[in-house]
N, C-alpha and C positions, 0 to 999 in steps of 0.2 A: 803817354801815361796821363790819365785824367786824375787830378787831385781833388778830393772832396772840398766843399766850400769853406768849412771852418779851418782846415789845415791850410788851404790856399790863402785865406785872409791873414792867417797868422804869419805865413812866410812873407807875404807882401809887406806886412807891418815891420817885420824884422829887417828886410832889405831897405825899406824906406828910412828907418832910423839909422841904419849903417851909412846910407848915402848922405843923410843930413849931417852925421858926424864927420864924414869924409870931406864934405864941402864946407864945414866950419859952422853950420847953423846950430849944432849941438856939441856938447862935450860929455865926457864920461861923468863928470860931476853933476850934470843936469839930469842924469838917468838913474842914479842909484836911489835906493829906498832907505829912509830912516824915519822914525816916528816923529822926531822934532821937525824935520823938514816938511812933512806932509800935514800933520795935525796941529802943529804950532805955527808954522810959517804959512800954511795954506797952499803949499805947492802940490796940489792933488794930481797933477799930470804924472808925478813919479809913480803912482799906483799902476800906471799903464806902461811907461817907458822902462821900468825895471824888469818887465817880462819880455820886452822887445829888443833889449840891447844884448848883442852877442859879440861886440867888438867892431872894429873898423872893417870896411869892405875889403876883403882879401880872399886868398885861396882857402885859408883856414875857415872862413865864414861859409864858403861854398860847401866844403866838406861837412860842416856842422849842420847846414840846412838839408843836405842830402840825408844824413842820419835822422834828422827830425822828421822829414817827410816819410822815410821808410818805416817809421814806427808810429807816427801819428795817423797815417792813412788807414792802416788796418784797424786801429782802435776806433777811429771815427766810423768806419764801415760796419763795425760790430754793434753799433747802436742803432736802434730802430728809427729814431727821429734825430734830426740835426740839433734840435734844441736840447736833447738829452746829452749830446756831446759838449755843447756849450756849458751846460750845467756841470759836467765832469771837469772841464778845464777851469771853470770858475771855482769849483770846490777845492781843487788842488791849489789854485792860486791863493785862495782864502786861507788855507792851512799853512801855506808857506809864509804868508804875511803874519799870521799869528805866531808862527815859530820864530820868525825874524824879529818880531816885536817883543816877545816875552821871554825868549830863551837865548838865542844867539843871533845877532844881526848879520844877515847874509849879504846885504847891500844889493848885489845884482842877482835877481831871482830867475832870470830867463834860463840860465844853464841848469838850475836846480829843477825847474819845471820840465825841461827836456829829459833830465835823468829820471824824474818821477814817471813820466810816460814810458820811458825805456824799461824801467823796472816792472811796471804793470804789464806791459806787453810780454816781457820775458816770463812772467809768472803764468800768464794765460796761454802762452805757446812755449812750453818748456822743452819740447823735443825737436824743435827746428834746428837744422844743422847750419852753423854760421862759420864763415871762413874769413880770416884777415889776410888779404893779399895772397891767398892760396897757400900760406905757410902754416898758420895756426888754425886748426879746426876744432870746434867744440860746440856743445849744445847751447841754445839760446838762453837757458836758465842761468848761465854763468856770465852773461853779457855785462851786467852791472859791475861785477867784481873785476872782470877783465878790463873794462873801461876805466875803472878807478885806478887799477894798477898801472895801466899805460899812461894815464895823466900824471901820476906821481913819478913815474920813471922819466917822462919827458920834462918834468919840472924840477929835476934834481939841481940843487945848488951846492955851494961849498959847505954849507952846514948839513947837508944830507937831505933825506926825505922827511918832510914834515907832514904829520897826520893829525887832524883835529876832528872834533865831533861834527863839524859842518860838512865834512866829506861824506858822512853817512846819513845826512839829513834827508836826501832824496830817497834812499832805501827805506828809512824809517817811515816817512810819509807815504811812500808807495805801498809798503806793507800794511800800514794802517788802513788804507783804502781797500786793499785786497781782502783783508780780514773782515771788515765790517760790511763790505758790499757783496763779497762772493762766499765767504766761509760762514759768517755769523748766521745768515738766514737758513743755511742748511743744517747747522748744528742745533738751532732752536726752533726750526720750522716756523719762521716768521718773515715779515717783510724786511727789506734792507733799510736800516736807518739813514742811509746816505742817498736813497733814491730821490729823484727830482720831486720838488714839493707839489707840483701840479698833479701828480699821480695820487696824492692823498685826497685831494678834492674830487678827482674823478672817481675814486673808490666810493666816496660818500654818495655821489650822484648815482652810481650804479646800484647801490643798496636801496636808494629811494625808488628807483625805477623798478627793481625787483619787488618791493613791497606793493607798489601800485599794480603790478601785473598779477599778483596773487589772486585778487577777486575775479579778474577776467578768466584766469585759468580755471578757477573753481566753477564758474558758470559754464565753461566749455565742457568740463567733466560731467556736470549735471545734464547737459543737453545730450551728450553722446558718451555714455559711460563705457560702452563696448563697441568701439568703431570697427574692430576686426570681425566681431560677430555680425555686425550689420553688413559688412562687406560680404561675408559668407552667405548671409540670407539673400542678399541681392543676387549673388551667383546662383543660388538654388532657384530663386524665382525665374531667372533667365533660362535655366535648364528646363524648368517646368513649362515655360512658354514655348521653348523649342520643341519639347516632346508633344505638346498639344498641336503645334503646327504640323508635325509629322503625322499625327493621327488624322487631322483634317484632310491632309493630302491623300492619305490612304483611303479614307472614306470617299473622297471625290473620285478616285480611280475605280473603287468598287461600284459606285453609282453609275459611272460611265459604262463599265462592263455590263451592268444590269440593264441599262437602257439599250445597249446594242443587242443584247440577247432578246429583249422584248420586241424590238423592231423586227428582228429576224423571224420571230414567231408570228408576227402579224402579217408577214409577206408569204407565209406558207399556203398551199392550196386549201380551199374551203372544204374539200371532200377527202378527208384522210383515209377513209376506208377504201375508196376507189384507187387511190395511189398505192395503198398497201396491197390491194389485189393485183395491180399491174406489176408491182415490183416482186411479189412473191410467187405468183402463178407461173411466171416465165422463168423462174430460177430453179434449175434442176437440183441445186445443192440443198434446198430446203427439204426437210423430211415430211412436210405436210403442206396441204393446199387450203386455201380459205374456203370454208363451206359456202354452198350456194345460198344458204339462208342469209349470209352476210352480203350477198350481191346487192348492189344498189337497185332501187325500184325502177330507175330510168332504163335499165337493161331489159326489163320485162315490158314495160310500156314507156316508150320514149317520150310520150306526151304527158306522162304523169309527173306532176311536180309536187314536191313535198310541201305540205301546208295549204293546198288548194281545197276548196269546198267540193262536195260531191256534185252539186248542181252544175258547177262550171265544168267539171269533168264530163258529165253526161251530155251537156250542150256541145262540147267539142266533138264528142264521138258522133253525135247526130249530124253535125256539119260535115264530117268526113264521109259519112254515108251518102 
């Protein structure tokens, strides 16, 4: 089981103080908190040891640390940053110090801090089923009251059960945190007054950044007020280009067919009438014959050539004679 850093550090501190008391380096009198001891006598270490002292090292301390880890771990994991959980622990500790200074001196504040975390966890997870030794089953929202009852039952004396306002100090402080951190912002639609102080400065920085970004956003709007329409225009232009390419390809194929037809016409015989005569006169299916007047001149006079002068024709006839 991996323990988050803040919870692990707190457990190590508790064990260290218990071992120091067990070995005689510290006593209970050196760990409790009082206003005179801290601010009059200058014993400032009591501000720390009062939250780390849970008694001498024993089986009871082990069970206490187990309960502490079981409830401090999910609380720490519920925070985004580790420093936020440190702020949470410091805030509860500060309220406990104020309560102990001005209302009722609690002396040893570690147990009250543990009970505060237990109350806050039970309020944030009210429907978790909890079992005590498999005998008593109940929902987690009742853990603070069950824990208080068991402590009072186990501490019965001859005078009976004693109940004081200090017994409810953890519940009061825990509920104070729950109200102002979880409920108050929802009721009034505002920020939590207990949130870490560094988030207030980050909010101011974010507002400055947003103000600086507004002119740049306006410039982008002026440059391209209708980006979707521009994209559509680009798509239309591409479609027109594709259509023009198809037309050019069709024209090219038509030109190729035209050139092929022209070449075939140039390779045909130079005497179309003679070929027509040969093809039609010998075909019995044709209903007519080519008239003799259309016969080529070469059939009457084989030496006659079209386009020759009469002088050349007469000289040739004289040569033959």
